[in-house]
N, C-alpha and C positions, 0 to 999 in steps of 0.2 A: 883697281877692279878691271877685270876683262870685260870686254863687250861681247855681246852674243849676237849671233847672225841667224836670224829667223829664216831668211830666205833658202837656208841649206835644208831645211825641215817642212814639214807639212801639217797644217791644221786638219783635224778630223772631226766628223759630226759629234753633236750633243750625245753623250753616252755616259756609262760608268767608267770611271778612271780610277787610277791610283788614289787611294784615300789619303788625305793630308789634314792635318790641323793647322790653324792660322788664325790670326786676329783680323777680322774683316776690316778693311780699309774705309768702308763706308759707315757700317752701323757700330763698329768698335767692339763687337762682341767676339769672344774666343769660341771658335766654332771648328768642326770638322766636315769635310765634304768629300764624297767620291762621284759627284756628278759635274759634268762640265765638258769642255772642249779639249782633247788632247793634242799634243804636238808629238807626232811619230817621226822616227828618223828617216823613214823610207818615204819616197816621192808620193805614194799614194795614202800616206798617213799611218800606215802600219808599222810594225817594229817596236823597238823599245821607246816608251814614253820618255820625252826629253823636257817637259813642261806642260802647262796647259792653263786653260782658264777654269778656275774653281767658282762654282755659284754658291754663294752664301747660303745656307738653308734657313737663316733668320730674316734676311732682308732681300734676297735674290740678286745682291750685288756681285759683279763680275770681278773676281780677283786673279790677277794674272801672275803664274809663277814662272818665272823666264829660266832661260837655260843655265844661268848661274845660280838658281834657286832663289833669287831675290823676289819679293812680293811687290806688286804695283797695283793700286796704290798702297804704300805702306800705311802705318798709323802714327799719329802725333805722339810723341813722348812727352811726358810731363801732364800737368793739367791746367785748366783755366784757373787764373787767379784774379779774385775781385777788387774793384776799386782803384786799378791801376790806371795812371793818366793815359790817354788814348795813344799818345806817340810811343810810350814804353810799352804798352799792351800789343801795339801793331808789330814793334819789332820782336817782341816775345814770341807772338803767334806766329810771326814769319820763320823764326829759328825753329819752332815746332813743325813747320810745314816742310822746312828744308830738310829736317831730320826724316820726316815722313817720307820724303822722296829719295832718301839716301844720299843727300847732298850734304855730308858732314862737316866739310871745310867751310862751307858757307854758313852753316849753323853756328860753328865755332866763331866764326869772325862776326856775326851778329851779337852773340853774346858778350864778345869784347866791346862793341860798339855801345852795347847796353849799359855797361859800366860807365862810360863817358856820359852817356844820356842821363842816368841815374843821378850822377853827380852835379850835372848842370841843373837838373831838376830839382836837386836838394840845396842849390845856391851857389855852386862853383861858377868860376867864370868860364865862357865859352873860349875855343881855340886854344886850349892848353895842351902839353904833352900828355899822353896817355898815363905816364908815370905819376903825373901830378894830380890827375884825377883818383887814381888809387889811393894816393896819400891823403887827398882831401876826406875821401869817404872813410879811411882808417882812422885820422886823426879827429874827426868830427862825430864820431859813434855811430856811423851809418851802417858798420858791419857788425853782424851778430858776433858774440863771444866764439872764440876759436876760428873764426871766419877768415882772418888775414891770410893764412896759408892757401885758402881756397881762391882769394882774390888774386894772389900772386900766381896760382896755377892757371887761372883764366888769362892772366897778363902773358904769361910764357907760351901757353898754347895758342893765344891770339898772334902773338909775334912769330911763331912758328908757321902759323896758316898765312900770315902776310908775307914773310921774307924767305921762307925755306920751300924746297921743292916738294918735300913729303906731303901727302894728303893726310887729313885728319881722319880718325877711325871712328865707328860707330860709339865706342865707349868713351872717346873724347868728347863727342857731341853729347852723349847722355850726361857725363859729369858735368859739363858747363851748364846745359839747361837745368839740370837738378839744382845748382847752386843758385843760378839767376831765379828760378822760381822761389827758392827759400827766401832770397833776398827781397823779391817783391811781396811775398806773404809777410816778411818782418816789417817792411817800410809802409806798407798801403794796406793790405787786407786786414791784419789784425787791429791796427790803429782805427780802422773804419768800424769795428765791431764794439769799440769801447762805449759809445752812447747807448747801444742796445743794452749792454750790460749794466750801465748806471740805472737806466729806466727800470731794469727787472728788479733792482735792488730798492726802488723806491715803492714797489708794490708790497 
């Protein structure tokens, strides 16, 4: 990802600017706005717009569209999962925050780490090789049906993020967060709902 250089451009006053639709990084709503602070290509702020701060019409949050058309802050990918142990939930939320800030390699690495932590939380011994944690989850029924290929996908992407030069992409991060979310729902959220279902059956 190329870095942008704001110093070569100039901010200009609050005004009507090029309309853009975006998901607000503060309230999370999908909105459109044509009000904010533009970045003009000339020294006095005039000329073609090269980015700007867009004011969310719902919450008034300032959303920065940079010179590479990236949004700051971004928005977390995935959803909150209920009844997850604190350590695992902290890692999961950290991976979502990394994705929000376009730190996709960090997000992938956190999802890889989560597989290890999930295995230990479910009874595996600490300080094993990563592949042994994957095997433990698979052999002990902690991976949903047809999920073994996804766990192997996380393993491979995690190895790429750790040992290779190439950076992970937004889609890599989305794939791994989606699967991690599904595992957390499968292992923690759904089982926590069973007492409620049983109580309803008694009525």
